[in-house]
C-alpha positions as CSV (number, residue, x, y, z in Angstrom):
1,M,-19.2,19.1,-15.9
2,N,-17.0,18.6,-18.3
3,I,-14.5,15.9,-17.4
4,G,-11.6,14.1,-19.1
5,I,-10.5,10.4,-18.2
6,V,-7.1,9.0,-19.5
7,G,-7.1,5.4,-20.1
8,G,-9.7,3.4,-21.8
9,G,-9.3,0.1,-20.1
10,M,-11.7,-1.4,-17.1
11,M,-11.2,1.3,-14.6
12,G,-11.5,4.2,-17.2
13,L,-14.7,3.0,-18.7
14,A,-16.2,2.0,-15.4
15,L,-15.6,5.8,-14.3
16,A,-16.8,6.9,-17.4
17,Y,-19.8,5.1,-17.1
18,R,-20.9,6.0,-13.4
19,L,-19.8,9.6,-13.9
20,S,-21.9,10.0,-17.2
21,Q,-24.9,8.5,-15.4
22,Q,-24.8,11.2,-13.2
23,G,-25.2,13.6,-15.9
24,H,-21.7,14.8,-16.6
25,K,-20.0,14.9,-19.8
26,V,-17.1,12.8,-20.2
27,T,-14.3,12.1,-22.7
28,V,-12.2,9.0,-22.6
29,F,-8.7,9.1,-24.2
30,E,-7.5,5.3,-24.9
31,S,-4.3,5.4,-27.0
32,N,-4.7,1.5,-28.3
33,Q,-7.4,1.3,-31.1
34,Q,-9.3,-1.3,-28.9
35,L,-10.9,-0.7,-25.4
36,G,-10.1,-2.9,-22.3
37,G,-6.7,-2.8,-21.3
38,L,-5.6,-6.0,-19.7
39,T,-9.3,-7.4,-20.0
40,T,-9.4,-6.8,-23.7
41,Y,-10.2,-9.4,-26.4
42,H,-8.9,-11.0,-29.4
43,D,-10.1,-12.4,-32.6
44,Y,-9.2,-16.0,-32.7
45,G,-10.7,-16.7,-36.4
46,A,-13.9,-18.6,-35.9
47,F,-14.7,-16.6,-32.6
48,I,-13.9,-13.9,-30.7
49,W,-12.8,-14.0,-26.9
50,D,-10.6,-12.6,-24.1
51,R,-7.0,-12.2,-24.9
52,F,-6.2,-13.3,-21.1
53,Y,-8.3,-15.9,-19.1
54,H,-10.9,-14.0,-16.9
55,V,-13.3,-15.3,-14.5
56,I,-16.0,-14.3,-12.0
57,L,-16.1,-15.6,-8.7
58,P,-19.6,-15.9,-6.7
59,S,-18.2,-13.5,-4.2
60,D,-17.0,-10.8,-6.7
61,A,-20.0,-8.6,-5.4
62,H,-18.9,-5.4,-6.8
63,L,-18.2,-6.4,-10.4
64,I,-21.5,-8.5,-10.5
65,K,-23.4,-5.5,-9.4
66,F,-21.7,-3.6,-12.0
67,I,-22.6,-5.8,-14.7
68,R,-26.2,-5.8,-13.5
69,D,-26.0,-2.2,-13.3
70,I,-25.4,-1.9,-17.2
71,G,-28.0,-4.2,-17.8
72,L,-26.1,-7.1,-18.5
73,G,-27.1,-9.3,-15.5
74,D,-29.2,-11.6,-17.8
75,K,-25.9,-12.5,-19.9
76,L,-24.0,-13.6,-16.4
77,R,-23.5,-17.5,-17.0
78,W,-22.4,-19.7,-13.9
79,H,-21.1,-22.9,-14.2
80,P,-19.7,-25.8,-11.8
81,T,-15.9,-26.4,-12.7
82,L,-13.0,-29.0,-11.5
83,T,-9.5,-28.5,-10.4
84,G,-6.7,-30.7,-11.2
85,C,-3.0,-30.9,-10.1
86,Y,-0.3,-32.0,-12.6
87,I,2.6,-33.4,-10.0
88,D,5.4,-36.1,-10.4
89,K,4.6,-36.5,-14.0
90,K,0.7,-37.2,-13.4
91,L,-2.6,-35.2,-13.8
92,Y,-4.6,-35.5,-10.7
93,S,-8.0,-34.1,-9.9
94,I,-8.8,-32.5,-6.6
95,S,-12.1,-31.4,-7.5
96,N,-13.9,-32.5,-3.9
97,T,-13.0,-33.7,-0.5
98,L,-12.7,-37.2,-1.5
99,E,-10.2,-36.6,-4.1
100,F,-8.1,-34.4,-2.0
101,L,-8.2,-36.9,0.8
102,L,-6.6,-39.5,-1.5
103,F,-4.1,-37.1,-3.4
104,P,-1.4,-39.3,-3.6
105,P,1.7,-37.0,-3.3
106,L,1.0,-35.6,0.1
107,T,0.7,-37.3,3.4
108,I,-2.5,-37.5,5.6
109,I,-0.6,-35.0,8.1
110,G,0.6,-32.9,4.7
111,K,-3.2,-32.8,3.2
112,L,-4.4,-31.8,7.1
113,R,-1.9,-28.9,7.2
114,L,-2.5,-27.6,3.6
115,A,-6.4,-27.4,4.5
116,I,-5.3,-25.7,7.6
117,T,-3.3,-23.4,5.6
118,L,-5.9,-22.3,3.2
119,L,-8.8,-22.1,5.7
120,Y,-6.5,-19.9,7.8
121,G,-5.3,-17.7,5.1
122,S,-8.9,-17.4,4.0
123,R,-9.7,-15.9,7.2
124,I,-7.1,-13.5,7.6
125,N,-8.3,-9.8,7.4
126,K,-5.3,-7.7,8.9
127,W,-2.9,-8.4,6.2
128,R,-0.1,-6.0,7.0
129,R,2.1,-8.1,9.4
130,L,2.0,-10.7,6.4
131,E,4.0,-7.7,4.4
132,K,7.2,-8.5,6.6
133,I,7.1,-12.3,6.4
134,P,8.5,-14.0,3.4
135,V,6.2,-16.3,1.6
136,E,8.4,-19.3,2.2
137,D,8.8,-18.7,5.8
138,W,4.9,-18.3,6.0
139,L,4.1,-21.4,4.1
140,L,6.7,-23.7,5.9
141,K,5.3,-22.8,9.2
142,L,2.0,-23.7,8.4
143,S,2.0,-26.2,5.8
144,G,5.4,-28.1,6.9
145,K,8.3,-29.1,4.7
146,N,6.7,-32.1,2.9
147,T,4.0,-29.9,1.5
148,Y,5.9,-27.1,1.1
149,E,8.3,-28.9,-1.2
150,K,6.0,-31.2,-2.9
151,L,3.5,-28.5,-3.8
152,W,3.7,-24.7,-2.6
153,K,7.7,-24.3,-3.9
154,P,7.1,-25.7,-7.3
155,L,4.1,-23.7,-7.5
156,L,5.8,-20.3,-6.4
157,L,8.8,-21.2,-8.9
158,A,6.2,-21.7,-12.0
159,K,4.5,-18.4,-10.8
160,L,7.6,-16.4,-10.2
161,G,10.8,-18.3,-10.8
162,D,13.6,-17.2,-8.3
163,N,11.6,-13.9,-7.5
164,Y,9.8,-15.9,-4.8
165,K,12.6,-15.7,-2.5
166,R,11.9,-11.7,-2.3
167,V,8.0,-11.9,-2.2
168,S,6.1,-11.7,1.1
169,A,3.4,-13.8,2.3
170,V,0.7,-11.3,1.1
171,F,1.3,-12.7,-2.4
172,I,-0.5,-16.1,-1.4
173,W,-2.9,-15.0,0.8
174,S,-4.2,-12.6,-1.4
175,Y,-4.6,-15.4,-4.1
176,I,-6.1,-17.6,-1.3
177,K,-8.5,-15.0,0.2
178,R,-10.1,-14.7,-3.3
179,L,-10.0,-18.4,-4.9
180,F,-11.3,-20.1,-1.6
181,S,-14.6,-17.8,-2.2
182,A,-15.1,-19.8,-5.7
183,R,-16.5,-22.9,-3.6
184,D,-20.5,-22.3,-2.8
185,S,-20.6,-23.8,0.5
186,S,-24.4,-24.3,-0.1
187,L,-23.7,-26.4,-3.2
188,H,-20.1,-27.9,-2.0
189,K,-18.8,-27.6,-5.3
190,E,-16.8,-24.8,-7.2
191,Q,-19.1,-22.5,-9.2
192,L,-17.3,-20.0,-11.8
193,G,-18.9,-17.4,-13.8
194,Y,-17.9,-15.3,-17.2
195,V,-20.5,-13.1,-19.4
196,E,-21.7,-14.1,-22.6
197,G,-19.8,-13.1,-25.1
198,G,-16.8,-12.4,-23.0
199,Y,-15.4,-8.8,-22.1
200,K,-16.3,-7.9,-25.6
201,T,-19.7,-7.8,-24.8
202,V,-18.8,-5.8,-21.6
203,F,-16.7,-3.1,-23.2
204,D,-19.3,-2.8,-26.3
205,R,-22.1,-2.2,-24.1
206,L,-20.1,0.5,-21.7
207,E,-19.0,2.2,-25.0
208,E,-23.0,2.3,-25.6
209,L,-24.2,3.5,-22.6
210,I,-21.4,6.2,-22.3
211,R,-22.2,7.5,-25.9
212,L,-26.1,7.3,-25.0
213,A,-25.2,9.8,-22.0
214,G,-23.9,12.2,-24.0
215,S,-20.2,11.3,-23.7
216,D,-17.5,10.2,-26.0
217,V,-14.8,7.4,-26.1
218,R,-11.8,8.1,-28.2
219,T,-9.6,5.1,-29.0
220,G,-6.1,5.9,-31.1
221,A,-5.7,8.8,-28.9
222,T,-2.4,9.2,-27.4
223,V,-2.4,11.9,-24.6
224,E,0.7,13.7,-24.8
225,Y,0.5,16.5,-22.2
226,I,-1.5,17.3,-19.3
227,A,-1.5,20.7,-17.5
228,S,-3.4,23.2,-15.5
229,H,-5.3,26.1,-17.1
230,T,-4.5,30.0,-16.1
231,N,-8.3,30.0,-15.7
232,G,-9.2,26.9,-13.9
233,G,-9.5,23.4,-15.3
234,I,-7.2,21.1,-17.2
235,W,-5.5,21.1,-20.7
236,V,-5.1,17.8,-22.3
237,E,-3.3,17.6,-25.4
238,Y,-3.3,14.4,-27.6
239,N,-2.7,13.5,-31.3
240,N,-1.6,17.3,-31.7
241,Q,-4.7,18.4,-30.6
242,K,-5.8,20.4,-27.2
243,E,-9.1,20.4,-25.4
244,H,-10.2,21.9,-21.9
245,F,-11.8,20.2,-19.3
246,D,-13.1,21.1,-15.8
247,K,-11.7,17.8,-14.3
248,V,-9.3,15.4,-15.5
249,I,-8.9,11.6,-14.0
250,F,-5.8,9.7,-15.0
251,T,-5.9,5.9,-14.8
252,G,-2.6,4.7,-16.5
253,P,0.5,3.8,-14.9
254,V,2.9,5.8,-12.8
255,N,5.7,6.0,-15.4
256,I,3.1,7.3,-18.1
257,L,1.6,9.8,-15.6
258,Q,5.2,10.9,-14.9
259,K,5.8,11.4,-18.6
260,V,3.1,13.1,-19.7
261,T,1.9,15.3,-16.7
262,D,3.1,18.9,-15.9
263,S,5.1,18.7,-12.6
264,S,2.9,21.2,-10.9
265,L,-0.2,18.9,-11.1
266,V,0.8,15.9,-9.2
267,E,3.7,15.0,-6.5
268,I,4.7,11.8,-6.5
269,A,6.5,10.8,-3.4
270,H,9.1,7.5,-2.9
271,I,9.7,7.6,-6.5
272,E,13.2,6.7,-5.5
273,N,12.1,3.2,-4.7
274,T,11.0,1.0,-7.9
275,V,8.1,-0.9,-8.2
276,E,9.0,-4.1,-9.8
277,Y,6.3,-5.7,-12.1
278,L,5.5,-9.2,-13.3
279,G,4.6,-9.5,-16.9
280,V,3.0,-12.9,-18.7
281,I,3.1,-14.7,-21.9
282,C,0.2,-16.4,-22.8
283,M,0.0,-19.0,-25.3
284,V,-3.7,-19.6,-26.7
285,L,-4.2,-23.1,-28.0
286,I,-7.5,-23.6,-30.1
287,T,-8.4,-27.5,-30.5
288,R,-11.3,-29.7,-31.9
289,K,-11.0,-31.5,-28.4
290,A,-10.5,-30.6,-24.7
291,L,-6.9,-31.1,-23.4
292,V,-8.3,-31.7,-19.8
293,P,-11.6,-31.8,-18.1
294,Y,-10.3,-29.3,-15.8
295,Y,-11.0,-25.5,-15.6
296,I,-7.6,-24.9,-14.0
297,V,-4.5,-27.5,-13.9
298,N,-2.2,-26.3,-11.3
299,L,1.4,-27.1,-12.5
300,A,3.9,-28.3,-9.8
301,D,6.9,-29.2,-12.2
302,Q,9.6,-27.1,-12.8
303,C,10.2,-28.8,-16.3
304,I,7.1,-27.5,-17.7
305,P,7.7,-24.0,-19.1
306,F,4.2,-22.3,-18.4
307,T,2.5,-21.6,-15.2
308,G,-0.9,-23.5,-15.4
309,I,-3.6,-24.8,-17.9
310,L,-6.6,-22.9,-18.0
311,G,-9.4,-25.1,-19.8
312,M,-11.8,-22.2,-20.7
313,S,-14.2,-24.3,-22.3
314,N,-14.7,-26.4,-19.4
315,L,-16.3,-23.3,-18.1
316,V,-17.6,-21.5,-21.0
317,S,-20.2,-22.9,-23.7
318,L,-18.8,-24.3,-26.6
319,K,-21.5,-22.2,-28.5
320,E,-19.5,-19.2,-27.4
321,T,-16.1,-20.8,-29.2
322,A,-17.9,-22.0,-32.7
323,G,-17.8,-25.7,-31.2
324,L,-14.0,-25.4,-30.6
325,H,-11.9,-25.8,-27.4
326,I,-9.8,-22.9,-25.8
327,T,-6.9,-23.5,-23.4
328,Y,-4.8,-20.6,-22.0
329,L,-1.0,-21.4,-21.2
330,P,0.3,-18.6,-19.3
331,K,3.9,-18.2,-18.1
332,Y,4.7,-15.2,-15.5
333,V,8.2,-13.7,-15.3
334,H,9.9,-10.5,-14.4
335,S,8.9,-7.6,-16.7
336,N,12.7,-7.5,-17.8
337,D,12.5,-10.8,-18.4
338,P,14.4,-11.6,-22.0
339,L,11.7,-14.0,-22.6
340,L,9.0,-11.4,-23.2
341,R,11.0,-9.9,-26.1
342,Q,11.4,-13.5,-28.0
343,S,9.5,-14.1,-31.1
344,D,6.0,-15.9,-31.1
345,E,7.8,-18.6,-33.2
346,E,10.3,-19.0,-30.3
347,L,7.8,-19.3,-27.9
348,Q,5.4,-21.2,-29.5
349,K,8.4,-24.0,-29.9
350,L,9.5,-23.4,-26.2
351,F,5.8,-23.9,-24.9
352,F,5.1,-27.3,-27.0
353,Q,7.9,-28.8,-25.5
354,G,5.9,-28.8,-22.2
355,I,2.8,-29.6,-24.1
356,R,4.1,-32.9,-25.4
357,L,5.0,-33.9,-21.9
358,I,1.7,-33.4,-20.4
359,F,-0.3,-34.8,-23.8
360,P,1.9,-37.0,-25.4
361,E,-1.1,-38.5,-27.1
362,L,-2.0,-34.8,-28.7
363,K,-2.2,-35.0,-32.3
364,T,-1.1,-32.2,-34.8
365,N,-4.3,-32.2,-36.5
366,D,-6.0,-31.9,-33.3
367,I,-4.8,-28.3,-33.3
368,V,-6.8,-25.7,-35.1
369,S,-4.3,-22.5,-34.2
370,T,-2.2,-21.2,-31.5
371,Y,-1.8,-17.5,-30.5
372,I,0.9,-15.9,-28.2
373,N,-0.3,-13.0,-26.2
374,R,1.8,-10.9,-23.9
375,A,1.5,-8.2,-21.4
376,Q,5.0,-6.7,-19.7
377,K,3.1,-5.2,-16.8
378,M,0.4,-7.3,-15.8
379,Q,0.8,-6.9,-12.0
380,P,3.0,-5.7,-9.4
381,L,5.7,-7.9,-7.8
382,Q,4.9,-8.0,-3.8
383,V,8.0,-8.0,-2.4
384,L,8.6,-7.5,1.5
385,N,6.9,-4.4,2.7
386,Y,5.8,-3.9,-0.6
387,S,3.2,-1.1,0.3
388,N,6.1,1.0,1.7
389,L,7.7,1.1,-1.8
390,V,4.6,2.1,-3.5
391,P,5.2,5.7,-4.7
392,R,2.6,7.9,-3.2
393,I,0.6,10.1,-5.5
394,V,-0.7,13.7,-4.4
395,S,-2.7,15.7,-6.5
396,E,-1.4,19.3,-6.5
397,H,-4.5,20.5,-8.4
398,N,-8.2,20.8,-7.3
399,D,-9.1,19.6,-10.8
400,F,-6.7,16.9,-11.4
401,F,-7.0,13.1,-9.9
402,V,-5.3,10.0,-10.2
403,L,-6.8,6.3,-10.2
404,N,-4.6,3.5,-11.1
405,T,-3.6,0.0,-10.0
406,S,-0.3,0.9,-8.2
407,Q,-2.5,1.4,-5.2
408,F,-3.9,-1.8,-5.2
409,V,-1.7,-2.9,-2.2
410,N,-3.3,-5.6,-0.7
411,D,-5.5,-7.0,-3.8
412,T,-5.1,-9.4,-6.4
413,L,-5.4,-7.3,-9.8
414,N,-8.8,-8.3,-11.1
415,N,-12.0,-6.6,-12.3
416,N,-13.9,-6.7,-9.2
417,T,-11.1,-5.0,-7.4
418,V,-11.2,-2.3,-10.3
419,V,-14.7,-2.0,-9.8
420,K,-14.4,-1.7,-5.8
421,H,-11.6,1.2,-6.3
422,V,-13.9,2.9,-8.9
423,D,-17.0,3.2,-6.6
424,Q,-14.8,4.1,-3.8
425,F,-13.1,6.8,-5.6
426,I,-16.5,8.5,-6.8
427,T,-17.9,8.5,-3.4
428,K,-14.7,10.6,-2.4
429,L,-14.9,12.7,-5.8
430,M,-18.5,13.5,-4.9
431,P,-17.7,16.9,-2.8
432,A,-15.2,18.1,-5.9
433,L,-18.2,17.8,-8.4
């Protein structure tokens, strides 16, 4: 069967790989010159690595299996990592039980209630009731006022700004659920992983395997219109060309779906409700020495203009980064925030104000280069009753299908979730092929 896939991110490429391995002829259309979407890579001069920070958890069963399926199991690397917290203008390590118990900013009762919050949240499976509870109310009830004011509220402000007041408990629960699993109970320490060469290795292998199966991947191919054919199947118009397919799967966002798809192909219910998005600005700092010994530092300080510190070189071998250290400094904002439209120079100036506060000893000659990467729509803002706001997409044509991240109502946006949804989608699609 001849199948067209619109979108060359992780979702579109995983679909193309799975379908091409089943003997179907697949064509992927990606408007950008580079594959990968939000998981794509960047040339940092001395090395190539991911544009935004990504990590693989031991519990990411769908993603790990997929990496092995495409022959990259021997490229998986695992490493114990440390966790830090910047609070009250000090940097603390909270990488083990003893350090957590000695964590000065919280009282013994506060630490106990925080531990209960994390343990309880990690064991919740029935998430829908959490949609009706504001995240602030949920955390105050479980962790208490002291822990909330000292730790949770600054973290929510850093992650969401004032939007945290409108967000449901699902937001923090989904993070607790996934990140809690990073701790290997058999080793009693945090184990995280990556693929040697970063996600460029993954996308290069996927493109190679898709082509070897007789299928095609087209970059710089902007889809302009999708419509049904009178004799069956679907027309796809792109770059002033027109091509016919037996089936088409659309993986892009809803606003693009509305723009390029003929109204007879799909019905979008609840479109009067607007799904809000978080965008991200991510400063990448390349240095000659490590800024911190941790993979992640949670920032509980509103004076710092970024959300966290991700010391990627404390996870990834320095052989991957030409002996240099790569640190990600993300800031999450509403997708309409004017900050996303500021110049790279303005954003670098802003971010360096925070860097100087945390690392006053950092010298100019320690810094090799800086980069600003940004994405306007990184993930949906999970406001109260979010699942009721998500547009319901119903295909009106037997040969047209939609699979995109708007359907992730109780998951964080990560590649394990993407692969899981792809495999579930293909199982459901099989009778139509």
